[in-house]
C-alpha positions as CSV (number, residue, x, y, z in Angstrom):
1,M,0.4,12.8,3.4
2,N,-3.3,12.7,3.6
3,F,-6.6,11.8,1.9
4,D,-9.6,13.7,1.8
5,I,-12.1,11.5,0.7
6,N,-15.9,13.3,0.6
7,G,-14.7,15.6,4.0
8,K,-13.3,12.5,5.7
9,I,-9.5,12.8,6.6
10,I,-7.6,9.2,5.9
11,D,-3.6,10.1,7.1
12,V,-1.4,8.1,5.3
13,K,0.8,6.7,8.3
14,F,1.5,2.8,8.1
15,T,1.6,1.5,11.8
16,I,2.0,-2.2,12.5
17,G,-1.9,-2.4,12.6
18,A,-2.2,-1.0,9.2
19,I,1.0,-3.3,7.6
20,E,-0.7,-6.2,9.6
21,A,-3.5,-5.7,7.8
22,L,-1.6,-5.3,4.3
23,D,-0.3,-8.7,4.9
24,Q,-3.3,-10.4,6.0
25,M,-4.7,-9.5,2.6
26,Y,-1.7,-10.3,0.3
27,E,-0.8,-13.5,1.7
28,V,1.4,-16.0,0.6
29,H,1.2,-19.8,1.6
30,T,3.8,-22.6,0.7
31,G,4.9,-25.6,2.7
32,G,2.4,-25.2,4.8
33,A,3.8,-21.5,6.1
34,S,2.2,-18.9,5.8
35,F,3.5,-15.4,4.8
36,G,2.8,-11.6,4.6
37,M,3.6,-9.7,1.5
38,G,2.0,-7.1,1.9
39,I,4.3,-3.7,1.5
40,S,6.1,-6.1,-1.0
41,S,3.2,-6.5,-2.7
42,A,1.6,-3.1,-2.5
43,L,5.1,-2.0,-3.9
44,V,5.0,-4.0,-6.8
45,Y,1.1,-3.2,-7.4
46,L,1.4,0.6,-7.1
47,Q,4.3,0.5,-9.9
48,Q,1.8,-0.8,-12.0
49,C,-0.9,1.9,-10.4
50,N,-3.3,-1.2,-9.8
51,P,-6.2,1.0,-8.6
52,V,-7.2,-1.8,-5.8
53,V,-4.2,-1.8,-4.0
54,L,-5.2,2.3,-3.8
55,R,-8.4,0.7,-2.3
56,N,-6.5,-1.8,-0.3
57,I,-3.9,0.6,1.1
58,I,-6.6,3.1,2.1
59,M,-8.8,0.3,4.0
60,A,-5.4,-1.2,6.2
61,L,-5.0,3.0,6.8
62,Q,-8.3,2.4,8.9
63,T,-7.5,-0.6,11.2
64,D,-8.3,1.5,14.2
65,N,-10.8,4.1,13.4
66,V,-13.2,3.5,10.2
67,K,-14.1,6.2,8.4
68,V,-15.0,4.9,5.2
69,G,-16.1,2.0,3.3
70,K,-15.1,0.0,0.3
71,S,-17.8,1.5,-1.9
72,E,-16.9,5.1,-1.3
73,I,-13.3,4.5,-1.3
74,E,-13.8,3.1,-5.0
75,A,-16.3,5.9,-6.0
76,W,-13.6,8.1,-5.2
77,L,-10.7,6.9,-7.0
78,I,-12.8,6.9,-9.9
79,T,-12.1,10.8,-9.7
80,Q,-8.3,10.8,-9.0
81,D,-5.5,10.8,-10.9
82,I,-4.4,6.8,-10.2
83,E,-0.7,7.2,-11.9
84,K,-0.1,10.5,-9.1
85,M,-1.8,8.5,-6.2
86,S,0.4,5.7,-6.9
87,G,3.5,7.5,-7.2
88,D,3.1,9.6,-4.0
89,L,2.4,6.1,-1.9
90,I,5.6,4.5,-3.0
91,T,7.5,8.0,-1.8
92,E,5.8,8.0,1.1
93,L,6.3,4.3,1.8
94,G,9.9,5.1,1.2
95,K,9.8,7.6,4.0
96,Q,7.8,6.3,6.7
97,D,9.8,4.6,10.1
98,L,8.4,1.1,9.9
99,T,8.3,1.1,6.0
100,K,11.2,2.7,4.5
101,A,13.5,-0.2,5.3
102,M,11.6,-2.6,3.2
103,I,11.2,0.1,0.6
104,K,14.6,0.3,0.2
105,K,15.5,-3.4,0.3
106,L,12.6,-4.6,-2.4
107,K,14.2,-1.4,-4.7
108,A,17.5,-2.9,-4.1
109,Q,16.7,-6.2,-4.8
110,T,14.5,-5.1,-8.0
111,R,17.8,-3.1,-9.4
112,K,19.6,-6.2,-9.0
113,A,17.2,-8.5,-11.0
114,A,16.8,-5.8,-13.7
115,S,20.7,-5.6,-14.3
116,K,20.9,-9.3,-14.5
117,N,18.5,-9.2,-17.1
């Protein structure tokens, strides 16, 4: 999977660097400790079709090679099907080597919590 943003191809590959960048964006502070919650936060926001998380994911994917900036991503997102893109990214997160176990566990936790209600 990749995104073509104004002729610049962004490969959707969740590397350690991309995951770490998301963890820094979605950090939780509790009891004096900090925890990166990038993938879990991204999953929740993707399920809500939140365009901010799409921008943040695209920025994180470029950790090693920035091709497009925030304003260019934001302008491009306005022209996209946010719901489809969010669903495609959830699917992609569930396929990739470094994120599939996290997504599997997060989805199981969500199902378990929903069944208690």
